[in-house]
N, CA, C and O atoms as a Tinker XYZ file with bonds, in Angstrom:
   324  protein
     1  N      1.572000  -25.141000    4.916000    73     2
     2  CA     2.779000  -24.403000    5.185000    64     1     3
     3  C      3.269000  -24.762000    6.584000    63     2     4     5
     4  O      2.517000  -24.637000    7.550000    81     3
     5  N      4.485000  -25.195000    6.703000    73     3     6
     6  CA     5.038000  -25.628000    7.982000    64     5     7
     7  C      5.342000  -24.467000    8.918000    63     6     8     9
     8  O      5.025000  -24.522000   10.106000    81     7
     9  N      5.957000  -23.418000    8.384000    73     7    10
    10  CA     6.355000  -22.296000    9.224000    64     9    11
    11  C      5.140000  -21.470000    9.606000    63    10    12    13
    12  O      4.306000  -21.134000    8.765000    81    11
    13  N      5.056000  -21.153000   10.876000    73    11    14
    14  CA     3.951000  -20.331000   11.360000    64    13    15
    15  C      4.521000  -19.118000   12.056000    63    14    16    17
    16  O      5.712000  -19.076000   12.365000    81    15
    17  N      3.693000  -18.147000   12.301000    73    15    18
    18  CA     4.148000  -16.926000   12.940000    64    17    19
    19  C      4.151000  -15.785000   11.950000    63    18    20    21
    20  O      3.469000  -15.826000   10.926000    81    19
    21  N      4.914000  -14.784000   12.262000    73    19    22
    22  CA     4.941000  -13.615000   11.394000    64    21    23
    23  C      6.349000  -13.071000   11.288000    63    22    24    25
    24  O      7.235000  -13.411000   12.072000    81    23
    25  N      6.528000  -12.227000   10.310000    73    23    26
    26  CA     7.804000  -11.558000   10.073000    64    25    27
    27  C      7.531000  -10.057000   10.136000    63    26    28    29
    28  O      6.601000   -9.571000    9.492000    81    27
    29  N      8.321000   -9.329000   10.897000    73    27    30
    30  CA     8.183000   -7.882000   10.961000    64    29    31
    31  C      8.944000   -7.253000    9.801000    63    30    32    33
    32  O     10.131000   -7.515000    9.604000    81    31
    33  N      8.251000   -6.430000    9.047000    73    31    34
    34  CA     8.882000   -5.696000    7.954000    64    33    35
    35  C      8.632000   -4.212000    8.209000    63    34    36    37
    36  O      7.486000   -3.767000    8.257000    81    35
    37  N      9.690000   -3.470000    8.367000    73    35    38
    38  CA     9.554000   -2.043000    8.645000    64    37    39
    39  C      9.152000   -1.303000    7.370000    63    38    40    41
    40  O      9.582000   -1.655000    6.271000    81    39
    41  N      8.321000   -0.276000    7.533000    73    39    42
    42  CA     7.876000    0.502000    6.376000    64    41    43
    43  C      9.031000    1.216000    5.679000    63    42    44    45
    44  O      8.898000    1.622000    4.525000    81    43
    45  N     10.151000    1.371000    6.359000    73    43    46
    46  CA    11.324000    2.011000    5.752000    64    45    47
    47  C     11.878000    1.195000    4.585000    63    46    48    49
    48  O     12.711000    1.696000    3.829000    81    47
    49  N     11.434000   -0.046000    4.428000    73    47    50
    50  CA    11.901000   -0.864000    3.308000    64    49    51
    51  C     11.633000   -0.147000    1.984000    63    50    52    53
    52  O     12.337000   -0.364000    0.998000    81    51
    53  N     10.605000    0.713000    1.973000    73    51    54
    54  CA    10.281000    1.450000    0.747000    64    53    55
    55  C     11.350000    2.478000    0.392000    63    54    56    57
    56  O     11.362000    2.995000   -0.725000    81    55
    57  N     12.242000    2.780000    1.326000    73    55    58
    58  CA    13.339000    3.714000    1.056000    64    57    59
    59  C     14.564000    3.003000    0.475000    63    58    60    61
    60  O     15.532000    3.658000    0.089000    81    59
    61  N     14.529000    1.693000    0.410000    73    59    62
    62  CA    15.643000    0.890000   -0.085000    64    61    63
    63  C     15.776000    1.051000   -1.604000    63    62    64    65
    64  O     14.778000    1.204000   -2.308000    81    63
    65  N     16.997000    1.015000   -2.091000    73    63    66
    66  CA    17.275000    1.155000   -3.525000    64    65    67
    67  C     16.540000    0.083000   -4.334000    63    66    68    69
    68  O     16.047000    0.359000   -5.427000    81    67
    69  N     16.469000   -1.111000   -3.811000    73    67    70
    70  CA    15.789000   -2.202000   -4.525000    64    69    71
    71  C     14.300000   -1.902000   -4.682000    63    70    72    73
    72  O     13.720000   -2.171000   -5.734000    81    71
    73  N     13.682000   -1.347000   -3.644000    73    71    74
    74  CA    12.254000   -1.034000   -3.701000    64    73    75
    75  C     12.002000    0.146000   -4.632000    63    74    76    77
    76  O     11.026000    0.159000   -5.382000    81    75
    77  N     12.889000    1.136000   -4.578000    73    75    78
    78  CA    12.739000    2.349000   -5.377000    64    77    79
    79  C     13.372000    2.138000   -6.744000    63    78    80    81
    80  O     14.465000    2.633000   -7.018000    81    79
    81  N     12.689000    1.412000   -7.579000    73    79    82
    82  CA    13.191000    1.032000   -8.893000    64    81    83
    83  C     12.241000    1.559000   -9.962000    63    82    84    85
    84  O     11.085000    1.870000   -9.678000    81    83
    85  N     12.732000    1.657000  -11.180000    73    83    86
    86  CA    11.879000    2.076000  -12.290000    64    85    87
    87  C     11.038000    0.930000  -12.843000    63    86    88    89
    88  O     10.184000    1.144000  -13.703000    81    87
    89  N     11.273000   -0.270000  -12.358000    73    87    90
    90  CA    10.528000   -1.433000  -12.840000    64    89    91
    91  C      9.113000   -1.427000  -12.267000    63    90    92    93
    92  O      8.907000   -1.007000  -11.129000    81    91
    93  N      8.142000   -1.888000  -13.045000    73    91    94
    94  CA     6.786000   -2.028000  -12.509000    64    93    95
    95  C      6.773000   -3.041000  -11.358000    63    94    96    97
    96  O      7.587000   -3.964000  -11.324000    81    95
    97  N      5.855000   -2.859000  -10.433000    73    95    98
    98  CA     5.705000   -3.791000   -9.326000    64    97    99
    99  C      5.189000   -5.133000   -9.842000    63    98   100   101
   100  O      4.467000   -5.183000  -10.837000    81    99
   101  N      5.554000   -6.199000   -9.176000    73    99   102
   102  CA     4.893000   -7.471000   -9.430000    64   101   103
   103  C      3.735000   -7.583000   -8.436000    63   102   104   105
   104  O      3.568000   -6.710000   -7.584000    81   103
   105  N      2.948000   -8.631000   -8.534000    73   103   106
   106  CA     1.767000   -8.777000   -7.675000    64   105   107
   107  C      2.138000   -8.855000   -6.198000    63   106   108   109
   108  O      1.428000   -8.304000   -5.357000    81   107
   109  N      3.231000   -9.527000   -5.873000    73   107   110
   110  CA     3.646000   -9.657000   -4.477000    64   109   111
   111  C      4.077000   -8.308000   -3.901000    63   110   112   113
   112  O      3.731000   -7.969000   -2.769000    81   111
   113  N      4.825000   -7.554000   -4.679000    73   111   114
   114  CA     5.269000   -6.241000   -4.211000    64   113   115
   115  C      4.083000   -5.296000   -4.030000    63   114   116   117
   116  O      4.062000   -4.499000   -3.092000    81   115
   117  N      3.105000   -5.381000   -4.914000    73   115   118
   118  CA     1.906000   -4.558000   -4.785000    64   117   119
   119  C      1.155000   -4.922000   -3.506000    63   118   120   121
   120  O      0.650000   -4.037000   -2.814000    81   119
   121  N      1.077000   -6.198000   -3.189000    73   119   122
   122  CA     0.407000   -6.657000   -1.966000    64   121   123
   123  C      1.127000   -6.118000   -0.737000    63   122   124   125
   124  O      0.481000   -5.637000    0.194000    81   123
   125  N      2.446000   -6.189000   -0.722000    73   123   126
   126  CA     3.216000   -5.641000    0.400000    64   125   127
   127  C      3.018000   -4.134000    0.510000    63   126   128   129
   128  O      2.911000   -3.604000    1.616000    81   127
   129  N      2.969000   -3.448000   -0.613000    73   127   130
   130  CA     2.748000   -2.003000   -0.598000    64   129   131
   131  C      1.398000   -1.676000    0.028000    63   130   132   133
   132  O      1.299000   -0.733000    0.813000    81   131
   133  N      0.362000   -2.433000   -0.301000    73   131   134
   134  CA    -0.954000   -2.218000    0.306000    64   133   135
   135  C     -0.887000   -2.410000    1.818000    63   134   136   137
   136  O     -1.430000   -1.605000    2.574000    81   135
   137  N     -0.225000   -3.469000    2.254000    73   135   138
   138  CA    -0.102000   -3.742000    3.691000    64   137   139
   139  C      0.641000   -2.604000    4.388000    63   138   140   141
   140  O      0.220000   -2.148000    5.451000    81   139
   141  N      1.740000   -2.145000    3.795000    73   139   142
   142  CA     2.551000   -1.117000    4.435000    64   141   143
   143  C      1.872000    0.249000    4.457000    63   142   144   145
   144  O      2.217000    1.091000    5.287000    81   143
   145  N      0.925000    0.482000    3.571000    73   143   146
   146  CA     0.206000    1.762000    3.558000    64   145   147
   147  C     -0.922000    1.810000    4.595000    63   146   148   149
   148  O     -1.410000    2.892000    4.924000    81   147
   149  N     -1.336000    0.663000    5.106000    73   147   150
   150  CA    -2.420000    0.627000    6.086000    64   149   151
   151  C     -2.004000    1.284000    7.399000    63   150   152   153
   152  O     -0.854000    1.183000    7.827000    81   151
   153  N     -2.965000    1.958000    8.028000    73   151   154
   154  CA    -2.718000    2.556000    9.339000    64   153   155
   155  C     -2.458000    1.477000   10.371000    63   154   156   157
   156  O     -3.088000    0.420000   10.345000    81   155
   157  N     -1.536000    1.741000   11.275000    73   155   158
   158  CA    -1.306000    0.799000   12.372000    64   157   159
   159  C     -2.179000    1.138000   13.574000    63   158   160   161
   160  O     -2.266000    0.355000   14.520000    81   159
   161  N     -2.829000    2.307000   13.542000    73   159   162
   162  CA    -3.801000    2.674000   14.573000    64   161   163
   163  C     -4.805000    3.636000   13.932000    63   162   164   165
   164  O     -4.557000    4.180000   12.855000    81   163
   165  N     -5.945000    3.838000   14.610000    73   163   166
   166  CA    -6.950000    4.770000   14.101000    64   165   167
   167  C     -6.338000    6.167000   13.977000    63   166   168   169
   168  O     -5.517000    6.573000   14.799000    81   167
   169  N     -6.746000    6.885000   12.949000    73   167   170
   170  CA    -6.185000    8.216000   12.697000    64   169   171
   171  C     -7.277000    9.115000   12.137000    63   170   172   173
   172  O     -7.977000    8.733000   11.199000    81   171
   173  N     -7.424000   10.296000   12.702000    73   171   174
   174  CA    -8.409000   11.247000   12.191000    64   173   175
   175  C     -7.730000   12.157000   11.164000    63   174   176   177
   176  O     -6.664000   12.720000   11.415000    81   175
   177  N     -8.374000   12.285000   10.008000    73   175   178
   178  CA    -7.838000   13.144000    8.949000    64   177   179
   179  C     -8.952000   14.009000    8.387000    63   178   180   181
   180  O    -10.131000   13.746000    8.624000    81   179
   181  N     -8.583000   15.026000    7.653000    73   179   182
   182  CA    -9.564000   15.822000    6.912000    64   181   183
   183  C     -9.691000   15.242000    5.516000    63   182   184   185
   184  O     -8.693000   15.057000    4.819000    81   183
   185  N    -10.910000   14.957000    5.114000    73   183   186
   186  CA   -11.188000   14.428000    3.785000    64   185   187
   187  C    -12.332000   15.237000    3.209000    63   186   188   189
   188  O    -13.430000   15.246000    3.765000    81   187
   189  N    -12.085000   15.918000    2.097000    73   187   190
   190  CA   -13.061000   16.836000    1.515000    64   189   191
   191  C    -13.533000   17.863000    2.544000    63   190   192   193
   192  O    -14.706000   18.236000    2.573000    81   191
   193  N    -12.605000   18.311000    3.383000    73   191   194
   194  CA   -12.907000   19.343000    4.377000    64   193   195
   195  C    -13.631000   18.866000    5.612000    63   194   196   197
   196  O    -13.988000   19.672000    6.471000    81   195
   197  N    -13.855000   17.559000    5.717000    73   195   198
   198  CA   -14.568000   17.008000    6.871000    64   197   199
   199  C    -13.662000   16.025000    7.608000    63   198   200   201
   200  O    -12.944000   15.247000    6.978000    81   199
   201  N    -13.695000   16.059000    8.944000    73   199   202
   202  CA   -12.882000   15.089000    9.692000    64   201   203
   203  C    -13.492000   13.688000    9.614000    63   202   204   205
   204  O    -14.690000   13.513000    9.837000    81   203
   205  N    -12.676000   12.714000    9.301000    73   203   206
   206  CA   -13.119000   11.318000    9.311000    64   205   207
   207  C    -12.050000   10.491000   10.025000    63   206   208   209
   208  O    -10.886000   10.884000   10.101000    81   207
   209  N    -12.464000    9.361000   10.535000    73   207   210
   210  CA   -11.528000    8.449000   11.184000    64   209   211
   211  C    -11.196000    7.327000   10.205000    63   210   212   213
   212  O    -12.080000    6.615000    9.728000    81   211
   213  N     -9.911000    7.188000    9.921000    73   211   214
   214  CA    -9.443000    6.075000    9.106000    64   213   215
   215  C     -8.953000    5.031000   10.104000    63   214   216   217
   216  O     -7.990000    5.259000   10.836000    81   215
   217  N     -9.618000    3.901000   10.124000    73   215   218
   218  CA    -9.366000    2.869000   11.133000    64   217   219
   219  C     -8.047000    2.129000   10.898000    63   218   220   221
   220  O     -7.449000    2.189000    9.823000    81   219
   221  N     -7.631000    1.443000   11.933000    73   219   222
   222  CA    -6.474000    0.566000   11.844000    64   221   223
   223  C     -6.722000   -0.439000   10.714000    63   222   224   225
   224  O     -7.800000   -1.025000   10.620000    81   223
   225  N     -5.712000   -0.632000    9.859000    73   223   226
   226  CA    -5.845000   -1.565000    8.743000    64   225   227
   227  C     -6.440000   -0.938000    7.489000    63   226   228   229
   228  O     -6.602000   -1.621000    6.478000    81   227
   229  N     -6.769000    0.356000    7.539000    73   227   230
   230  CA    -7.337000    1.055000    6.394000    64   229   231
   231  C     -6.396000    2.164000    5.937000    63   230   232   233
   232  O     -5.507000    2.581000    6.679000    81   231
   233  N     -6.599000    2.632000    4.725000    73   231   234
   234  CA    -5.963000    3.845000    4.242000    64   233   235
   235  C     -6.779000    4.378000    3.086000    63   234   236   237
   236  O     -7.590000    3.658000    2.503000    81   235
   237  N     -6.565000    5.636000    2.754000    73   235   238
   238  CA    -7.304000    6.266000    1.670000    64   237   239
   239  C     -6.343000    6.512000    0.517000    63   238   240   241
   240  O     -5.257000    7.062000    0.697000    81   239
   241  N     -6.763000    6.096000   -0.665000    73   239   242
   242  CA    -5.986000    6.311000   -1.876000    64   241   243
   243  C     -6.939000    6.260000   -3.063000    63   242   244   245
   244  O     -8.157000    6.283000   -2.891000    81   243
   245  N     -6.391000    6.191000   -4.245000    73   243   246
   246  CA    -7.198000    6.063000   -5.454000    64   245   247
   247  C     -6.550000    5.037000   -6.378000    63   246   248   249
   248  O     -5.370000    4.715000   -6.244000    81   247
   249  N     -7.328000    4.542000   -7.295000    73   247   250
   250  CA    -6.799000    3.610000   -8.301000    64   249   251
   251  C     -5.701000    4.304000   -9.104000    63   250   252   253
   252  O     -4.676000    3.698000   -9.415000    81   251
   253  N     -5.918000    5.568000   -9.436000    73   251   254
   254  CA    -4.927000    6.330000  -10.198000    64   253   255
   255  C     -3.598000    6.405000   -9.453000    63   254   256   257
   256  O     -2.537000    6.211000  -10.046000    81   255
   257  N     -3.660000    6.686000   -8.148000    73   255   258
   258  CA    -2.437000    6.797000   -7.349000    64   257   259
   259  C     -1.718000    5.455000   -7.259000    63   258   260   261
   260  O     -0.498000    5.401000   -7.412000    81   259
   261  N     -2.451000    4.377000   -7.015000    73   259   262
   262  CA    -1.823000    3.054000   -6.946000    64   261   263
   263  C     -1.214000    2.671000   -8.293000    63   262   264   265
   264  O     -0.114000    2.121000   -8.343000    81   263
   265  N     -1.919000    2.958000   -9.379000    73   263   266
   266  CA    -1.391000    2.657000  -10.714000    64   265   267
   267  C     -0.083000    3.417000  -10.953000    63   266   268   269
   268  O      0.858000    2.884000  -11.543000    81   267
   269  N     -0.038000    4.644000  -10.495000    73   267   270
   270  CA     1.175000    5.456000  -10.632000    64   269   271
   271  C      2.325000    4.859000   -9.809000    63   270   272   273
   272  O      3.445000    4.736000  -10.306000    81   271
   273  N      2.053000    4.496000   -8.574000    73   271   274
   274  CA     3.077000    3.916000   -7.695000    64   273   275
   275  C      3.591000    2.596000   -8.257000    63   274   276   277
   276  O      4.795000    2.343000   -8.274000    81   275
   277  N      2.664000    1.760000   -8.715000    73   275   278
   278  CA     3.030000    0.418000   -9.179000    64   277   279
   279  C      3.519000    0.409000  -10.624000    63   278   280   281
   280  O      4.038000   -0.599000  -11.104000    81   279
   281  N      3.349000    1.545000  -11.317000    73   279   282
   282  CA     3.715000    1.643000  -12.737000    64   281   283
   283  C      2.902000    0.656000  -13.585000    63   282   284   285
   284  O      3.421000   -0.021000  -14.473000    81   283
   285  N      1.613000    0.610000  -13.270000    73   283   286
   286  CA     0.663000   -0.216000  -13.999000    64   285   287
   287  C     -0.344000    0.711000  -14.661000    63   286   288   289
   288  O     -0.428000    1.892000  -14.326000    81   287
   289  N     -1.113000    0.163000  -15.612000    73   287   290
   290  CA    -2.206000    0.969000  -16.144000    64   289   291
   291  C     -3.439000    0.795000  -15.246000    63   290   292   293
   292  O     -3.490000   -0.101000  -14.403000    81   291
   293  N     -4.413000    1.662000  -15.446000    73   291   294
   294  CA    -5.606000    1.674000  -14.592000    64   293   295
   295  C     -6.344000    0.337000  -14.617000    63   294   296   297
   296  O     -6.779000   -0.148000  -13.572000    81   295
   297  N     -6.488000   -0.262000  -15.802000    73   295   298
   298  CA    -7.224000   -1.522000  -15.916000    64   297   299
   299  C     -6.545000   -2.649000  -15.140000    63   298   300   301
   300  O     -7.215000   -3.417000  -14.450000    81   299
   301  N     -5.233000   -2.750000  -15.247000    73   299   302
   302  CA    -4.502000   -3.779000  -14.514000    64   301   303
   303  C     -4.652000   -3.574000  -13.009000    63   302   304   305
   304  O     -4.812000   -4.536000  -12.258000    81   303
   305  N     -4.600000   -2.319000  -12.575000    73   303   306
   306  CA    -4.737000   -2.001000  -11.151000    64   305   307
   307  C     -6.123000   -2.382000  -10.647000    63   306   308   309
   308  O     -6.260000   -3.005000   -9.595000    81   307
   309  N     -7.147000   -2.004000  -11.404000    73   307   310
   310  CA    -8.524000   -2.345000  -11.016000    64   309   311
   311  C     -8.714000   -3.857000  -10.957000    63   310   312   313
   312  O     -9.319000   -4.371000  -10.016000    81   311
   313  N     -8.209000   -4.557000  -11.940000    73   311   314
   314  CA    -8.336000   -6.019000  -11.968000    64   313   315
   315  C     -7.646000   -6.639000  -10.751000    63   314   316   317
   316  O     -8.178000   -7.564000  -10.138000    81   315
   317  N     -6.474000   -6.135000  -10.409000    73   315   318
   318  CA    -5.732000   -6.665000   -9.265000    64   317   319
   319  C     -6.503000   -6.435000   -7.964000    63   318   320   321
   320  O     -6.623000   -7.335000   -7.132000    81   319
   321  N     -7.018000   -5.221000   -7.804000    73   319   322
   322  CA    -7.754000   -4.919000   -6.576000    64   321   323
   323  C     -9.041000   -5.704000   -6.490000    63   322   324
   324  O     -9.783000   -5.569000   -5.517000    81   323
C-alpha cells in the first residue's frame, strides 16, 4: 500500500443517515464499529456491581448486542469475531 498515515474518523459518523440504515452491516462496517466503540482512554465502570478498569482500546459488550447492532445472527457474529 503506497499511502501511509492515518485518517481521523469521528465517532459521530454513527449519527449519519447512511450509517443508521436498516441494512445489515458488511464486514468493513462491523470492523469500523468495533474500532469506534473502543475506549480512547482508561475508564472505570461498574460491572456486576464491582468497579473495573476498561483500558484504552477495549470495551465491554456481548455477541448478542453486536449481532443486534449489525443485524446479523449470532453464528455469523461469532464467526466474524
